[in-house]
C-alpha positions as semicolon CSV with decimal commas, in nm:
position;residue;x (nm);y (nm);z (nm)
1;M;9,278;8,169;10,209
2;R;9,132;7,977;10,544
3;Y;8,744;7,843;10,522
4;V;8,568;7,914;10,809
5;T;8,239;7,702;10,914
6;N;8,218;7,773;11,281
7;L;8,071;8,151;11,297
8;P;7,910;8,307;11,591
9;Y;7,553;8,317;11,411
10;A;7,383;8,021;11,246
11;T;7,246;8,153;10,912
12;K;6,988;8,098;10,633
13;E;6,943;8,196;10,258
14;E;6,734;8,306;10,063
15;D;6,843;8,256;9,685
16;H;6,560;8,510;9,537
17;V;6,377;8,741;9,669
18;S;6,184;9,030;9,490
19;I;6,223;9,354;9,597
20;P;5,924;9,604;9,416
21;M;6,060;9,955;9,259
22;S;5,801;10,249;9,277
23;D;5,770;10,190;8,890
24;G;5,629;9,851;8,926
25;V;5,973;9,662;8,821
26;R;6,089;9,435;9,090
27;L;6,449;9,349;9,149
28;S;6,617;9,014;9,254
29;A;6,776;8,988;9,545
30;R;6,977;8,685;9,766
31;I;6,984;8,717;10,133
32;W;7,219;8,579;10,382
33;R;7,109;8,675;10,767
34;P;7,111;8,508;11,105
35;T;6,839;8,275;11,160
36;S;6,797;8,402;11,473
37;S;6,709;8,797;11,314
38;D;6,358;8,662;11,309
39;Q;6,338;8,739;11,631
40;E;6,660;8,977;11,709
41;P;6,678;9,196;11,409
42;V;7,036;9,296;11,255
43;P;7,164;9,532;11,021
44;A;7,154;9,515;10,641
45;V;7,453;9,501;10,434
46;L;7,393;9,572;10,061
47;E;7,580;9,489;9,776
48;Y;7,427;9,597;9,438
49;I;7,590;9,539;9,086
50;P;7,510;9,392;8,778
51;Y;7,708;9,084;8,731
52;R;7,419;8,825;8,809
53;K;7,417;8,681;9,169
54;R;7,287;8,351;9,069
55;D;7,570;8,227;8,839
56;L;7,845;8,501;8,738
57;T;7,905;8,596;9,078
58;A;7,776;8,285;9,278
59;V;8,107;8,154;9,370
60;R;8,267;8,468;9,465
61;D;7,945;8,565;9,673
62;S;7,957;8,260;9,853
63;L;8,343;8,348;10,039
64;H;8,207;8,659;10,194
65;H;7,850;8,711;10,254
66;P;7,790;8,402;10,422
67;Y;8,074;8,508;10,639
68;I;7,952;8,824;10,685
69;A;7,589;8,725;10,791
70;G;7,775;8,494;11,015
71;H;7,885;8,767;11,229
72;G;7,532;8,881;11,290
73;Y;7,439;9,068;10,960
74;A;7,157;9,064;10,711
75;C;7,383;9,041;10,371
76;V;7,185;9,110;10,051
77;R;7,307;9,077;9,715
78;V;7,082;9,273;9,455
79;D;7,100;9,238;9,066
80;L;7,069;9,570;8,915
81;R;6,755;9,623;8,685
82;G;6,805;9,450;8,362
83;T;7,053;9,194;8,504
84;G;6,990;8,859;8,640
85;E;6,683;8,777;8,739
86;S;6,584;9,183;8,783
87;E;6,348;9,278;8,590
88;G;6,392;9,590;8,308
89;V;6,690;9,702;8,094
90;L;7,040;9,806;8,189
91;K;7,091;10,058;7,911
92;D;7,449;10,231;8,067
93;E;7,652;10,295;8,381
94;Y;7,555;10,496;8,701
95;L;7,235;10,634;8,566
96;E;6,985;10,829;8,774
97;R;6,744;10,537;8,798
98;E;7,002;10,307;8,929
99;Q;7,071;10,511;9,231
100;A;6,706;10,578;9,285
101;D;6,641;10,205;9,296
102;A;6,949;10,156;9,539
103;E;6,805;10,403;9,762
104;E;6,438;10,190;9,725
105;V;6,643;9,915;9,822
106;L;6,780;10,028;10,103
107;A;6,442;10,173;10,217
108;W;6,303;9,806;10,176
109;L;6,567;9,661;10,409
110;A;6,517;9,889;10,679
111;D;6,182;9,816;10,643
112;Q;6,198;9,416;10,723
113;P;6,088;9,265;11,049
114;W;6,440;9,131;11,039
115;C;6,666;9,440;11,009
116;D;6,709;9,670;11,287
117;G;6,655;10,003;11,083
118;S;7,057;10,032;10,999
119;T;7,194;9,983;10,665
120;G;7,551;9,970;10,506
121;M;7,679;9,952;10,148
122;M;7,977;9,697;10,003
123;G;8,160;9,657;9,701
124;L;8,448;9,624;9,433
125;S;8,441;9,803;9,120
126;W;8,079;9,895;9,019
127;G;7,965;9,782;9,372
128;A;8,179;10,036;9,498
129;F;8,098;10,295;9,267
130;A;7,742;10,223;9,368
131;A;7,798;10,261;9,741
132;L;7,993;10,609;9,731
133;Q;7,752;10,715;9,489
134;V;7,458;10,624;9,706
135;A;7,627;10,749;9,987
136;A;7,643;11,128;9,855
137;R;7,256;11,092;9,833
138;R;7,219;11,046;10,201
139;P;6,994;10,793;10,230
140;P;6,841;10,806;10,580
141;S;6,941;10,413;10,701
142;L;7,281;10,412;10,535
143;R;7,541;10,442;10,842
144;A;7,874;10,361;10,645
145;I;8,038;10,218;10,326
146;V;8,289;9,948;10,229
147;I;8,470;10,045;9,934
148;A;8,729;9,870;9,719
149;S;8,864;9,977;9,339
150;F;8,631;10,228;9,258
151;T;8,687;10,617;9,140
152;D;8,527;10,954;9,272
153;D;8,565;11,122;8,950
154;R;8,424;10,923;8,617
155;H;8,600;11,140;8,383
156;A;8,928;11,206;8,519
157;D;9,025;10,904;8,698
158;D;8,804;10,569;8,531
159;M;8,853;10,327;8,267
160;H;8,705;10,614;7,995
161;Y;8,979;10,847;7,982
162;M;9,304;10,963;8,154
163;G;9,418;11,307;8,150
164;G;9,206;11,362;7,875
165;A;9,301;11,070;7,653
166;M;9,095;10,788;7,584
167;L;9,179;10,474;7,687
168;S;9,126;10,115;7,534
169;D;8,954;10,010;7,815
170;N;8,690;10,226;7,712
171;L;8,594;9,983;7,465
172;A;8,705;9,694;7,652
173;E;8,473;9,754;7,924
174;A;8,182;9,850;7,709
175;G;8,225;9,541;7,550
176;T;8,190;9,339;7,875
177;M;7,906;9,551;7,947
178;F;7,692;9,494;7,603
179;A;7,726;9,095;7,688
180;Y;7,644;9,119;8,061
181;A;7,336;9,361;7,978
182;T;7,179;9,128;7,736
183;C;7,188;8,825;7,907
184;P;6,880;8,615;7,968
185;P;6,757;8,542;8,351
186;D;6,748;8,169;8,472
187;P;6,391;8,029;8,367
188;A;6,402;7,798;8,679
189;V;6,355;8,153;8,885
190;V;6,122;8,354;8,635
191;G;5,951;8,047;8,453
192;D;5,863;8,123;8,125
193;R;5,871;8,478;8,126
194;W;6,229;8,403;8,087
195;R;6,206;8,442;7,685
196;A;6,010;8,804;7,723
197;M;6,258;8,953;7,966
198;W;6,542;8,827;7,740
199;H;6,387;8,984;7,435
200;E;6,327;9,326;7,608
201;R;6,698;9,318;7,682
202;L;6,806;9,231;7,323
203;E;6,554;9,512;7,174
204;N;6,643;9,803;7,381
205;T;7,020;9,776;7,415
206;S;7,302;9,934;7,241
207;P;7,659;9,943;7,225
208;W;7,762;10,074;7,525
209;A;8,076;10,201;7,344
210;L;7,906;10,434;7,161
211;E;7,716;10,656;7,416
212;W;8,107;10,685;7,585
213;L;8,227;10,804;7,291
214;R;7,997;11,054;7,252
215;H;8,114;11,223;7,546
216;Q;8,530;11,281;7,484
217;R;8,536;11,597;7,730
218;R;8,437;11,656;8,098
219;D;8,056;11,701;8,092
220;D;7,740;11,668;8,274
221;Y;7,749;11,338;8,162
222;W;8,065;11,274;8,392
223;R;7,988;11,513;8,625
224;H;7,678;11,333;8,758
225;A;7,781;11,056;9,006
226;S;8,135;11,192;9,034
227;V;8,147;11,253;9,402
228;S;8,477;11,506;9,344
229;E;8,189;11,761;9,266
230;N;8,140;11,796;9,626
231;Y;8,309;11,549;9,898
232;Q;8,090;11,737;10,104
233;D;7,767;11,526;10,013
234;V;7,911;11,190;10,173
235;R;7,805;11,223;10,531
236;C;7,902;10,834;10,643
237;P;8,209;10,671;10,747
238;V;8,410;10,546;10,455
239;L;8,664;10,249;10,475
240;A;8,811;10,231;10,127
241;S;9,103;10,012;9,969
242;S;9,239;9,940;9,640
243;G;9,578;9,794;9,470
244;W;9,896;9,936;9,314
245;A;9,833;9,709;9,038
246;D;9,500;9,876;8,983
247;G;9,386;10,103;8,742
248;Y;9,178;10,276;9,041
249;S;9,480;10,325;9,265
250;N;9,455;10,713;9,320
251;A;9,073;10,753;9,450
252;V;9,172;10,618;9,822
253;T;9,416;10,912;9,899
254;R;9,154;11,173;9,742
255;L;8,905;11,056;9,941
256;L;9,118;11,025;10,256
257;G;9,228;11,385;10,162
258;N;8,883;11,530;10,072
259;L;8,632;11,406;10,328
260;D;8,574;11,529;10,638
261;V;8,423;11,212;10,774
262;P;8,529;10,923;10,968
263;R;8,771;10,770;10,718
264;K;9,036;10,493;10,674
265;G;9,243;10,375;10,346
266;L;9,389;10,056;10,276
267;I;9,643;10,015;9,939
268;G;9,784;9,695;9,884
269;P;10,010;9,552;9,572
270;W;9,683;9,408;9,419
271;S;9,525;9,447;9,080
272;H;9,151;9,455;9,049
273;K;9,036;9,211;9,314
274;F;8,922;9,251;9,698
275;P;9,187;9,220;9,931
276;H;9,115;8,886;10,070
277;L;9,168;8,766;9,712
278;G;9,472;8,994;9,625
279;E;9,699;8,940;9,379
280;P;9,971;8,982;9,363
281;G;10,007;8,858;9,709
282;P;10,001;8,950;10,007
283;A;9,648;8,915;10,040
284;I;9,505;8,975;10,380
285;G;9,220;8,906;10,626
286;Y;9,013;9,184;10,454
287;L;8,685;9,027;10,577
288;Q;8,800;9,020;10,936
289;E;8,885;9,408;10,886
290;V;8,525;9,443;10,719
291;V;8,359;9,284;11,030
292;R;8,516;9,530;11,244
293;W;8,422;9,817;11,030
294;W;8,028;9,710;11,059
295;D;8,058;9,648;11,446
296;Y;8,182;9,927;11,502
297;W;7,948;10,163;11,278
298;L;7,649;9,943;11,234
299;K;7,625;9,813;11,626
300;G;7,819;10,069;11,815
301;A;8,089;9,809;11,947
302;D;8,397;9,981;12,110
303;N;8,618;9,759;11,947
304;G;8,914;10,050;11,829
305;V;8,880;10,024;11,466
306;M;8,910;10,408;11,438
307;D;9,227;10,379;11,643
308;G;9,571;10,421;11,465
309;P;9,692;10,546;11,120
310;M;9,439;10,699;10,855
311;L;9,620;10,507;10,561
312;R;9,770;10,155;10,584
313;T;9,961;10,106;10,250
314;W;10,247;9,848;10,126
315;M;10,589;9,993;10,022
316;Q;10,690;9,768;9,724
317;D;11,008;9,672;9,672
318;S;11,248;9,662;9,352
319;V;11,141;9,364;9,106
320;P;11,258;9,270;8,804
321;P;11,001;9,321;8,514
322;S;10,746;9,070;8,458
323;T;10,361;9,045;8,331
324;S;10,267;8,882;8,655
325;Y;10,393;8,863;9,019
326;E;10,260;8,590;9,288
327;E;10,384;8,804;9,567
328;R;10,522;9,152;9,565
329;P;10,818;9,160;9,794
330;G;10,759;9,480;10,071
331;R;10,640;9,592;10,382
332;W;10,368;9,753;10,552
333;V;10,408;10,148;10,573
334;A;10,136;10,381;10,769
335;E;10,039;10,736;10,744
336;P;9,894;10,908;11,057
337;T;9,687;11,162;10,802
338;W;9,628;11,218;10,425
339;P;9,795;11,418;10,310
340;S;10,096;11,263;10,512
341;P;10,315;11,512;10,723
342;H;10,612;11,238;10,639
343;I;10,608;11,324;10,254
344;R;10,820;11,598;10,080
345;P;10,796;11,692;9,712
346;V;11,179;11,699;9,585
347;T;11,181;11,816;9,251
348;H;11,442;11,768;8,995
349;P;11,554;11,931;8,638
350;L;11,551;11,744;8,351
351;I;11,889;11,844;8,195
352;R;12,026;11,663;7,857
353;H;11,895;11,359;7,940
354;R;11,957;11,330;8,299
355;I;11,697;11,369;8,586
356;G;11,924;11,627;8,759
357;S;11,976;11,705;9,137
358;P;11,712;11,907;9,322
359;G;11,830;12,267;9,293
360;E;12,094;12,207;9,035
361;A;12,210;12,494;8,836
362;A;12,043;12,633;8,517
363;P;12,268;12,597;8,231
364;D;12,334;12,913;8,079
365;G;12,079;13,028;7,781
366;D;11,719;12,916;7,737
367;G;11,746;12,558;7,755
368;A;11,790;12,351;7,488
369;A;11,491;12,162;7,324
370;M;11,497;11,770;7,323
371;T;11,258;11,622;7,075
372;V;11,086;11,310;7,044
373;R;10,825;11,190;6,780
374;S;10,730;10,824;6,887
375;P;10,626;10,495;6,702
376;L;10,296;10,384;6,700
377;S;10,472;10,063;6,845
378;V;10,570;10,240;7,172
379;G;10,303;10,115;7,426
380;Q;10,289;9,723;7,295
381;F;10,442;9,624;7,642
382;A;10,202;9,854;7,862
383;G;9,997;9,583;8,009
384;K;9,633;9,675;8,122
385;W;9,503;9,988;8,227
386;A;9,314;9,788;8,535
387;S;9,522;9,480;8,576
388;Y;9,323;9,172;8,668
389;N;9,623;8,941;8,682
390;A;9,452;8,691;8,472
391;P;9,611;8,667;8,216
392;P;9,929;8,833;8,276
393;D;9,838;9,172;8,221
394;L;10,129;9,373;8,389
395;P;10,368;9,603;8,205
396;Y;10,689;9,405;8,055
397;D;11,051;9,520;8,058
398;Q;11,033;9,893;7,919
399;R;11,344;9,888;7,720
400;E;11,205;9,823;7,418
401;E;10,916;10,118;7,483
402;D;11,193;10,356;7,574
403;G;11,360;10,297;7,251
404;G;11,090;10,526;7,099
405;S;11,109;10,757;7,409
406;L;11,275;11,082;7,523
407;V;11,443;10,931;7,840
408;F;11,604;11,097;8,110
409;E;11,787;10,895;8,393
410;T;11,957;10,937;8,747
411;E;12,285;10,825;8,829
412;P;12,310;10,543;9,041
413;L;12,147;10,548;9,371
414;T;12,396;10,561;9,648
415;E;12,100;10,487;9,903
416;R;11,776;10,382;9,939
417;L;11,520;10,613;9,809
418;E;11,089;10,541;9,873
419;I;10,809;10,729;9,714
420;L;10,457;10,736;9,839
421;G;10,234;10,928;9,651
422;S;10,154;11,065;9,275
423;P;10,462;11,182;9,084
424;T;10,420;11,499;8,879
425;V;10,594;11,609;8,567
426;E;10,588;12,000;8,463
427;L;10,678;12,025;8,067
428;D;10,757;12,347;7,876
429;L;10,682;12,223;7,555
430;S;10,592;12,279;7,197
431;A;10,437;12,049;6,930
432;D;10,414;12,041;6,550
433;A;10,067;11,968;6,543
434;P;9,708;12,094;6,650
435;V;9,651;11,751;6,847
436;A;9,901;11,563;7,068
437;M;9,947;11,358;7,376
438;V;10,245;11,268;7,582
439;A;10,271;10,943;7,837
440;A;10,499;10,994;8,097
441;R;10,665;10,657;8,245
442;L;10,865;10,616;8,611
443;S;11,091;10,298;8,555
444;D;11,323;10,138;8,856
445;V;11,623;10,017;8,623
446;G;11,836;9,765;8,745
447;P;12,209;9,739;8,732
448;D;12,194;9,462;8,408
449;G;11,939;9,764;8,237
450;A;11,638;9,581;8,294
451;A;11,330;9,858;8,338
452;T;11,046;9,795;8,569
453;R;10,745;10,017;8,497
454;V;10,705;10,184;8,880
455;T;10,370;10,431;8,759
456;Y;10,271;10,651;8,432
457;G;10,052;10,935;8,335
458;L;9,922;11,045;8,032
459;L;9,799;11,386;7,929
460;N;9,563;11,509;7,569
461;L;9,781;11,836;7,538
462;T;9,464;11,968;7,412
463;R;9,318;11,952;7,767
464;R;9,642;12,067;7,942
465;D;9,468;12,344;8,133
466;D;9,087;12,203;8,107
467;T;8,940;11,917;8,011
468;E;8,585;12,071;7,987
469;H;8,683;12,325;7,696
470;P;8,993;12,177;7,487
471;E;9,175;12,384;7,283
472;P;9,385;12,297;6,995
473;L;9,796;12,365;7,014
474;E;9,935;12,628;6,807
475;P;10,221;12,463;6,650
476;G;10,567;12,586;6,783
477;Q;10,401;12,772;7,032
478;R;10,555;12,694;7,391
479;Y;10,324;12,588;7,660
480;R;10,341;12,452;8,024
481;A;10,186;12,092;8,093
482;T;10,146;11,879;8,400
483;V;10,142;11,534;8,382
484;Q;10,022;11,400;8,684
485;L;10,134;10,999;8,730
486;N;9,936;10,738;8,927
487;G;10,012;10,674;9,264
488;V;10,258;10,443;9,415
489;A;10,463;10,318;9,718
490;Q;10,795;10,193;9,571
491;A;11,132;10,191;9,709
492;F;11,427;10,236;9,470
493;P;11,760;10,012;9,628
494;P;12,076;10,152;9,606
495;G;12,276;10,077;9,293
496;H;11,962;10,125;9,097
497;R;11,830;10,443;8,867
498;I;11,518;10,611;8,795
499;R;11,430;10,687;8,464
500;L;11,157;10,906;8,334
501;S;11,013;10,841;7,961
502;L;10,831;11,032;7,790
503;S;10,621;10,926;7,418
504;T;10,428;11,095;7,196
505;S;10,182;10,727;7,165
506;Y;10,091;10,469;7,418
507;W;9,904;10,249;7,217
508;P;9,702;10,001;7,244
509;L;9,655;10,098;7,634
510;A;9,576;10,491;7,486
511;W;9,432;10,576;7,158
512;P;9,660;10,748;6,992
513;P;9,611;11,121;6,836
514;P;9,486;11,168;6,462
515;G;9,863;11,193;6,331
516;P;10,225;11,175;6,493
517;A;10,367;11,498;6,639
518;L;10,718;11,600;6,708
519;L;10,746;11,714;7,083
520;S;11,013;11,950;7,188
521;V;11,102;11,964;7,554
522;H;11,289;12,250;7,723
523;E;11,544;12,108;7,962
524;H;11,564;12,229;8,310
525;S;11,224;12,438;8,294
526;S;11,062;12,079;8,269
527;T;11,064;11,923;8,623
528;L;10,993;11,576;8,779
529;T;10,874;11,565;9,126
530;L;10,879;11,281;9,339
531;P;10,680;11,227;9,669
532;V;10,963;11,153;9,894
533;R;10,899;10,940;10,216
534;P;11,217;10,991;10,424
535;T;11,331;10,589;10,462
536;D;11,435;10,688;10,820
537;E;11,106;10,747;10,916
538;P;10,939;10,517;11,189
539;D;10,645;10,286;11,052
540;E;10,352;10,340;11,273
541;T;10,206;9,992;11,204
542;P;10,335;9,634;11,286
543;A;10,490;9,434;11,032
544;H;10,198;9,216;11,009
545;P;9,865;9,451;11,110
546;F;9,643;9,178;10,939
547;A;9,523;8,842;10,999
548;E;9,545;8,550;10,702
549;P;9,280;8,558;10,447
550;E;8,972;8,373;10,549
551;G;8,606;8,335;10,418
552;T;8,331;8,070;10,368
553;P;8,390;7,774;10,203
554;P;8,270;7,847;9,830
555;L;8,012;7,658;9,631
556;T;8,127;7,370;9,440
557;V;8,156;7,347;9,069
558;T;8,238;7,087;8,829
559;R;8,481;7,185;8,542
560;L;8,359;7,086;8,233
561;E;8,584;7,290;7,970
562;P;8,903;7,425;8,037
563;P;8,980;7,796;8,083
564;E;9,230;7,969;7,827
565;A;9,418;8,283;7,867
566;R;9,659;8,457;7,603
567;W;9,814;8,778;7,563
568;E;10,031;8,785;7,282
569;V;10,185;9,073;7,087
570;K;10,241;9,023;6,715
571;R;10,434;9,180;6,449
572;D;10,428;9,126;6,066
573;L;10,755;9,256;5,911
574;V;10,596;9,210;5,540
575;G;10,251;9,430;5,604
576;Y;10,416;9,618;5,908
577;R;10,105;9,523;6,102
578;A;10,143;9,489;6,450
579;E;9,854;9,316;6,684
580;L;9,793;9,278;7,038
581;E;9,532;8,990;7,090
582;I;9,371;8,897;7,480
583;V;9,203;8,598;7,532
584;K;9,007;8,557;7,868
585;D;8,804;8,247;7,828
586;Q;8,656;8,125;8,160
587;G;8,609;7,756;8,024
588;L;8,289;7,589;8,089
589;I;8,162;7,525;8,469
590;R;7,878;7,363;8,620
591;L;7,714;7,537;8,949
592;D;7,654;7,198;9,088
593;E;7,376;7,342;9,347
594;I;7,139;7,476;9,039
595;G;7,244;7,248;8,740
596;L;7,357;7,518;8,579
597;D;7,641;7,531;8,317
598;V;7,824;7,849;8,232
599;G;8,044;7,952;7,999
600;R;8,209;8,310;7,931
601;R;8,463;8,418;7,665
602;A;8,642;8,751;7,613
603;Y;8,839;8,817;7,306
604;E;9,030;9,165;7,236
605;R;9,238;9,246;6,954
606;Y;9,421;9,617;6,867
607;T;9,582;9,632;6,566
608;S;9,785;9,920;6,347
609;V;9,969;9,952;6,032
610;A;10,311;10,120;6,056
611;D;10,315;10,463;6,190
612;D;9,940;10,527;6,044
613;F;9,800;10,647;6,332
614;T;9,445;10,605;6,176
615;S;9,508;10,250;6,107
616;A;9,414;10,215;6,498
617;T;9,163;9,957;6,520
618;G;9,046;9,765;6,860
619;E;8,766;9,539;6,868
620;T;8,585;9,294;7,138
621;T;8,419;9,005;7,082
622;W;8,211;8,821;7,426
623;T;8,033;8,501;7,424
624;M;7,786;8,429;7,714
625;R;7,693;8,075;7,771
626;F;7,389;7,936;7,998
627;S;7,241;7,542;7,985
628;R;7,063;7,303;8,175
629;D;6,884;7,009;8,052
630;D;6,702;7,130;7,708
631;W;6,753;7,509;7,777
632;D;7,056;7,604;7,600
633;V;7,082;7,971;7,543
634;R;7,390;8,209;7,389
635;V;7,462;8,552;7,351
636;V;7,736;8,698;7,141
637;T;7,828;9,045;7,094
638;H;8,092;9,214;6,869
639;T;8,238;9,578;6,906
640;R;8,443;9,735;6,659
641;V;8,613;10,103;6,682
642;R;8,807;10,216;6,407
643;C;8,893;10,577;6,311
644;D;9,042;10,802;6,036
645;A;9,172;11,158;6,126
646;R;8,818;11,336;6,187
647;D;8,591;11,066;6,305
648;F;8,551;10,743;6,482
649;F;8,379;10,437;6,324
650;V;8,156;10,197;6,558
651;D;8,054;9,857;6,417
652;A;7,906;9,646;6,642
653;T;7,633;9,297;6,625
654;L;7,429;9,139;6,873
655;D;7,320;8,804;6,815
656;G;7,120;8,585;7,039
657;Y;7,083;8,179;7,004
658;E;6,884;7,918;7,159
659;G;7,094;7,639;7,080
660;D;7,218;7,673;6,708
661;R;6,925;7,878;6,589
662;R;7,000;8,223;6,631
663;V;6,666;8,404;6,753
664;F;6,793;8,772;6,776
665;S;7,037;8,978;6,523
666;R;7,089;9,361;6,509
667;T;7,365;9,555;6,389
668;W;7,507;9,897;6,411
669;N;7,728;10,115;6,202
670;E;7,749;10,448;6,351
671;T;8,034;10,751;6,336
672;V;8,131;10,998;6,601
673;P;8,337;11,281;6,542
674;R;8,650;11,322;6,727
675;D;8,677;11,590;6,952
676;L;9,053;11,725;6,952
677;L;9,125;11,344;7,083
């Protein structure tokens, strides 16, 4: 990244501005704006997240908010109610109160003498969710949004559930927020109130996993703040981006296809990161694109930002399997609209372990049934639902996973094949259990046999028709079920094969059913449909459509303790215990500007024993540390989820420390019934 110090506008920073809410709570904001804005008001751009502007996102924020401010905007970073130095308690995600607060913040910004009355919202992940959800509420000052790594459907396409199957990230992210929501404010900002504010959070926060587990089907809880319920609610322009390695790779094209406002889409090879920090690379000059977007929609600049294609995306070339990539080879391609007139669905029958040719004639008879009953070990090399690229968390070689799967494969390709969009698998199937799942994986198989997972999808078969009203399977009865795989742009070279693998477990990425199930798949009436992009289609984008990444110089930090990252799969062949252990420890750093030492350590462990599906257990432990001079505070959260055939069991602890003295402790032991899951 190129660091820029010579910007069009000189700026100033206010590191703590208190914004009053209508109920008396005050939210804490950090503001960067042009020094000239006191005389010449500018538009305001809001990023609204719970991740602590003063410390935990301070370095990241210093890269882009001063940069955008230096181009003539008031950039405002607000901590949600109950986080950082904002008052109150954060109890869950995307609540009505959170969104009402955002509307009040925007109204406050528009009313400031340094703001010209126009506002925008931007963000990654929670910040993008917030921007899209608030846009659907149509606050009068909001003119446009810029969003990255988000969803429009909180149940069908978020880190909680996928195809009605519960993701392990439902636990992992619950652990993350259980920790973030219980951290103290900085006494250097709030003074002696810090302890009372901290204990208010400790005493009023429960394990987030509990609420998310109580809603195992699509209901009003998930419909709230899901923009997919009514896309017409969004009336402002949208610049949307994501990455193919991210769990949120599908929402960009859904917005492009369903919104009727000015919109642009961008999908790179990235994990869960802003595109100017994109990993795997290539990262791009995203902030330059963001400034152009704001200039057009907030200032009325005639800069042609809406010219050109609706979607630009990175067509990924074939790579060997790896849990991490520094760069993904490929090229930028463009589509004028979405759905694209260039993409054509090509349907292949599944015949006797082959992916047949389109239109291949059915064999005589009703079609043989091929069966699979996967061991619980299938899924140990699945990687993370949403890759962060640290520790390395992408799927590894799929050959071992395929040993427990029903596999279909093409002949070696004679010419290059490119796909862009969401493949689908249509299955004619039956099962011998009332609750069963299927995981479908599409892989690129090289001449040496190595298999790189390209995309995948999950389906809880009790939700085959409706995620709101699931129904148990009747053992032996045939059903038709459609598995939609995540969207992707992928090229398969000549000599490679395309492989479809079906399994009845995918642990620990997805929680297993109550017991193993034998799945029977009937050939030829089951199909794979690929969204094929013709290779002779001229690319409507230059080879290098983006500038190199740039931003303002980051805040200086001093490394006090080294980070640690581990992703280990372990198997005990005496007790038949399998374990995935994940460590993401940021070490300890000092934020030099404020003299604050900050440490974060996340630990996850997922275990099972042999093929006992009720032995599946997941746990997550977070440790958050903050210290300065004689102020030394630590929060430790632990959440464990285990199960039997009927129930989930949630055991959790929350401990707060001042120095070595524990000043708060609470334990939860709750039972949540399984709901055909």
